[in-house]
KENU-372437 format. One record per residue (C-alpha): x, y, z. Coordinates in steps of 0.001 Angstrom, whole numbers, padded with zeros to 6 digits, always signed. Layout:
N
XYZ;...
//
This chain:
398
+020688+156657+187745;+023524+155512+189333;+022211+151511+189939;+021648+152147+186481;+025398+152268+185302;+026535+150121+188331;+024236+147783+186159;+025601+148867+183331;+029116+147788+184334;+027577+144712+185423;+026032+144443+181955;+029791+144722+180235;+031192+141952+182784;+029016+139740+181541;+029533+139782+177791;+030453+136991+175568;+030902+137651+172354;+032654+140502+172742;+034368+139642+175618;+038149+140456+174998;+037096+144408+174924;+037459+144142+178699;+040989+143455+178358;+040897+146751+176044;+042535+149234+178853;+040578+152255+178168;+036712+150212+178707;+038745+147986+181648;+039294+150983+183573;+035664+152499+182238;+033659+149450+183913;+036217+150046+187263;+034777+153335+187032;+031599+152434+187080;+031758+149777+189710;+033199+152646+192131;+030039+155099+191572;+029004+156787+195275;+032840+155224+196344;+035823+157612+197231;+038052+155518+194903;+035204+156939+191971;+037525+160245+191341;+041187+158296+191106;+038858+155779+188752;+037717+158157+186841;+040790+160518+186078;+042534+157114+185169;+039441+156023+182716;+039841+159767+180495;+043393+159980+180622;+043418+156099+178741;+041005+157669+176847;+043064+160430+175930;+046273+158578+175293;+044526+156430+172767;+043872+159572+170896;+040329+160001+171652;+037778+162270+173598;+034733+160547+172433;+033631+157313+174224;+031086+156785+171635;+033576+157082+168598;+036200+154785+170907;+033763+152101+171375;+032434+151941+167690;+035990+151687+166556;+036595+148699+168980;+033616+146654+168033;+034359+147223+164336;+037926+146108+164953;+037086+143098+167319;+038405+139536+165606;+035318+137631+167517;+033288+134393+166616;+030183+136063+165151;+032245+138307+162333;+035117+134809+161460;+031509+133250+161076;+030179+135951+158814;+033733+136246+156876;+033454+132484+156415;+030587+132832+154617;+028545+130751+157517;+025357+132425+158998;+025454+131764+162452;+022876+130233+164473;+019841+132341+166500;+021490+131380+170366;+024854+133366+168812;+022794+135894+167370;+021217+136953+170071;+024031+137031+172116;+025541+139249+169886;+022834+141665+170218;+022964+141464+173588;+026325+142447+173764;+026360+145438+171130;+023241+146808+173020;+025148+147146+176212;+027821+148140+174410;+025794+151019+172716;+024741+151941+176206;+027999+152644+177310;+028355+155010+173909;+025886+156621+174857;+027903+158002+178616;+029172+161529+178816;+031350+163105+181620;+028248+165272+182261;+026216+162282+183230;+028623+160195+184670;+030282+163213+187468;+026464+164046+188142;+025106+160169+189211;+028784+160072+191044;+027880+163820+192963;+031109+164789+192170;+031395+167990+191946;+034832+168677+191425;+036451+170390+188591;+037774+166829+186428;+038405+166316+182541;+035723+166262+179982;+034736+163345+177748;+032204+162710+175018;+029582+160511+173991;+026488+159723+172365;+024228+156834+171622;+025120+154923+168946;+022757+152290+167300;+025472+149507+167199;+023842+146516+166970;+022380+148053+162985;+025778+149155+162344;+027628+146399+163073;+024851+144255+160729;+025921+146322+158001;+029639+146215+158521;+029511+141802+158650;+027080+142520+155620;+029809+143782+153648;+033101+142231+155479;+034709+141368+152396;+035124+145282+151761;+035860+145644+155489;+037289+142828+156945;+037636+142533+160817;+040370+142569+163582;+043780+144034+162547;+042772+143606+158684;+039926+146209+159216;+042099+149578+160209;+044922+148299+158241;+046099+147773+154916;+049780+146938+154619;+051574+144275+156668;+054249+142509+157124;+054934+138211+158299;+057197+138398+161616;+057768+135332+163466;+055226+133821+162101;+052363+136428+162514;+050941+139016+160265;+052297+142800+161555;+050939+145585+160342;+052625+148444+158970;+051935+151206+161626;+053200+153928+158868;+052465+152636+155556;+053870+154663+152328;+051115+156724+151416;+052004+157201+147619;+049237+157339+145133;+048985+156185+141500;+048201+159794+140692;+051882+160274+141804;+053926+157853+139476;+054547+159377+136061;+054377+157719+132903;+054303+153608+132922;+050868+153896+131888;+050199+150629+129988;+052180+149006+133027;+050225+150380+136349;+047191+149489+133969;+048391+145803+133559;+048349+146002+137539;+045673+147597+138530;+043303+145386+135969;+044726+142155+137707;+044011+143329+141263;+040475+144426+140477;+039637+141034+138928;+041102+139795+141993;+038657+141814+144028;+035841+140538+142322;+036779+137197+142243;+037456+136724+138864;+040942+134552+138270;+043740+136763+138729;+047768+135967+137928;+050577+136205+139876;+052660+138818+138580;+056244+139459+137636;+057555+142936+137773;+061347+143428+136113;+063001+146192+135770;+065907+148540+136452;+066107+149634+139815;+064315+152946+140836;+062138+152648+137963;+058624+152125+140236;+058230+148999+140351;+057392+148360+144413;+055619+152004+144904;+053446+150487+141827;+052506+147509+144014;+052010+150340+146916;+049904+152976+145265;+047852+149811+143595;+046906+148942+147257;+046564+152382+148183;+043927+152797+145615;+042216+149517+146089;+042369+148880+150042;+038620+150557+150909;+037197+147707+148243;+038986+145138+150392;+042554+144945+149259;+045258+144307+151740;+049163+143573+150954;+051393+141506+152896;+054708+141581+152581;+057335+138676+153041;+060968+138238+152570;+062825+135513+150261;+064131+133990+153478;+060391+133456+154372;+058934+131797+151332;+059379+127976+153133;+056858+129864+155552;+054173+130744+152710;+051705+127441+153458;+051245+128726+157025;+050582+131930+155872;+047958+131040+153576;+046224+128810+155944;+046612+132311+158066;+044480+134178+154852;+042287+131685+153053;+039288+131459+155601;+039544+135777+155298;+036629+137608+153358;+039536+139665+152496;+041556+139812+149171;+045420+139595+149569;+048647+140184+147434;+051792+138652+149188;+054589+141084+147801;+057928+139954+147558;+060472+143003+146696;+063700+142744+144854;+063540+138639+144188;+066429+136809+143249;+068071+133436+143903;+071383+131649+144124;+071937+128031+142611;+070791+125754+144620;+068274+128011+147166;+065869+126354+148596;+063123+129345+149093;+063468+128784+144947;+060893+125302+145194;+058820+127133+147741;+058149+129512+145164;+057636+127380+142815;+055322+125048+144372;+053121+127966+145040;+053057+129271+141535;+052327+125893+140295;+049581+126184+142849;+050167+122489+144518;+047552+121513+146730;+049106+123061+150069;+049909+126313+148503;+046508+127517+146905;+044152+130129+147916;+041039+131535+146384;+041774+135028+147707;+045640+135763+147597;+048201+136533+144269;+051483+137288+145094;+053525+140118+143187;+056961+140024+142929;+060198+142317+141759;+062814+141835+140179;+065682+143698+138954;+066513+140703+137615;+064316+138902+134133;+065284+135044+135268;+065484+135973+139113;+068433+133409+139335;+071587+134770+139740;+074067+132970+136760;+077677+133229+136341;+079862+132559+133964;+080755+128965+134972;+077066+128495+135090;+076419+129094+131570;+080049+127357+130328;+080284+124836+133004;+081256+121225+132882;+077913+120375+133681;+076544+117859+130923;+072951+118826+131828;+073966+122563+131602;+070799+123123+129156;+068717+121667+131832;+069671+123594+134903;+069622+126776+132282;+065958+125897+131816;+064960+125235+135292;+066408+128769+136156;+064787+130509+133728;+061134+128377+134879;+060401+130500+137422;+059442+133738+136171;+058269+131593+133546;+055226+130941+135980;+054056+134007+137193;+050569+134334+134980;+051943+137887+134375;+054828+139825+133971;+055652+143608+133402;+058581+145168+132458;+059344+148659+133653;+062141+149813+131260;+064588+152377+132185;+063355+155981+130818;+064599+157489+127865;+066058+160724+128303;+062869+162531+127057;+060556+160846+129708;+063108+161117+132343;+062989+165207+132043;+059331+164655+131285;+059337+163417+135108;+061362+165525+136747;+059262+168391+135136;+056015+166734+136274;+057660+166494+139899;+058887+170131+139981;+055661+171052+138552;+053511+169459+141773;+056038+170644+144545;+055487+173994+143302;+059219+174371+142167;+059586+177959+139793;+062604+176911+137782;+064100+177797+133568;+063166+174622+131721;+066580+174575+131012;+068519+175261+134112;+066072+172378+135686;+066583+170085+132948;+070346+170680+133199;+070489+170474+136337;+068610+166638+135958;+071039+165707+133406;+074020+166173+135819;+072296+164659+138860;+071598+161439+136840;+075360+161053+135263;+076379+161238+138653;+074490+158184+139496;+075494+156867+136191;+071107+156170+135838;+068041+157707+134527;+065473+156456+136323;+061697+157833+138315;+063595+157329+141438;+066306+159493+140654;+063953+162251+139308;+062332+162294+142567;+065903+162292+144406;+066601+165362+141983;+063627+167648+142589;+063898+166456+146366;+067437+167842+146519;+066240+171013+144865;+063297+171971+147299;+066054+171061+150128;+068441+173674+148582;+065631+176092+148637;+066328+179445+151195;+063846+179696+153699;+060994+182059+153559;
//
């Protein structure tokens, strides 16, 4: 068996399609451990491997291997994601690698320590034999839902210095937690489902007063639909000129993406205005079948106007104002989140208080909510949430 395990290390060293996994700190440590069976260096190599497995948040090597295989960004899965069936040579090479990784997944500490002839009381790890070849083939067939690489494990991303970076702790907000605005939520949800089904989907401009739930709704839709193949990539206004490069990154990806721009507005003569306009017009360099833009703004026309802009001396003032207003009109769908009425605001407060287990007389709850809103000169869903949070914080410890 010791020779068999040493041969397994060699099989891992000979991987091609999944070769980048040799750079993984846990798998690399395991390979070195297998290569040192029967030597005095085995125990420290074994302990280093198990320590790295633990630090990665696992006690099972099979679960770790499975997750790394599914996350792998390799030539086989990229071809499948692009709708191209790999040729037989590549298929056979992929199967060889997966068979070797399946054998590694079947290791556990008892087997490894027994074959090493080690009787010391060392840390343990678990493992079980997997059929990664079949599981990976199934995942490849459903690549439009699962994705690959960094997109397989994460749902929310941002654009940073020319690359896609995952959001490690995404906002977990759910649609069911957003009270009221049923029509607005349904419009956005229906449009996003059309995108997932490969049907024509509109770019959406979400406008309305601050705190009415525009950004939260977009994030909640992603949380609702990400297991169906939806991802969101947030970009800042000053990154809009990078949209062509972003679309080059996403265009061949089998997943569907929302490019999310939060709190969008422009100054007059802003260069980013033209970049977004080109994308919304569907220019050749900016068109993508699997990407839509969702932008939020507190301004209906997006471009900040001054009194001078409206009354100025420019003989083409009317044309300039129409150009400023035209950007919002290029969004296929505009959804307005109105500031809630007093009745709606208090209903939101009641629902939030109920969900959080607060037990206050209704008149006391509502009177406090009104005072809270007056202090902020605004009734909004955000104010309701902040008010209920303040009540929770003020409760005595039990």
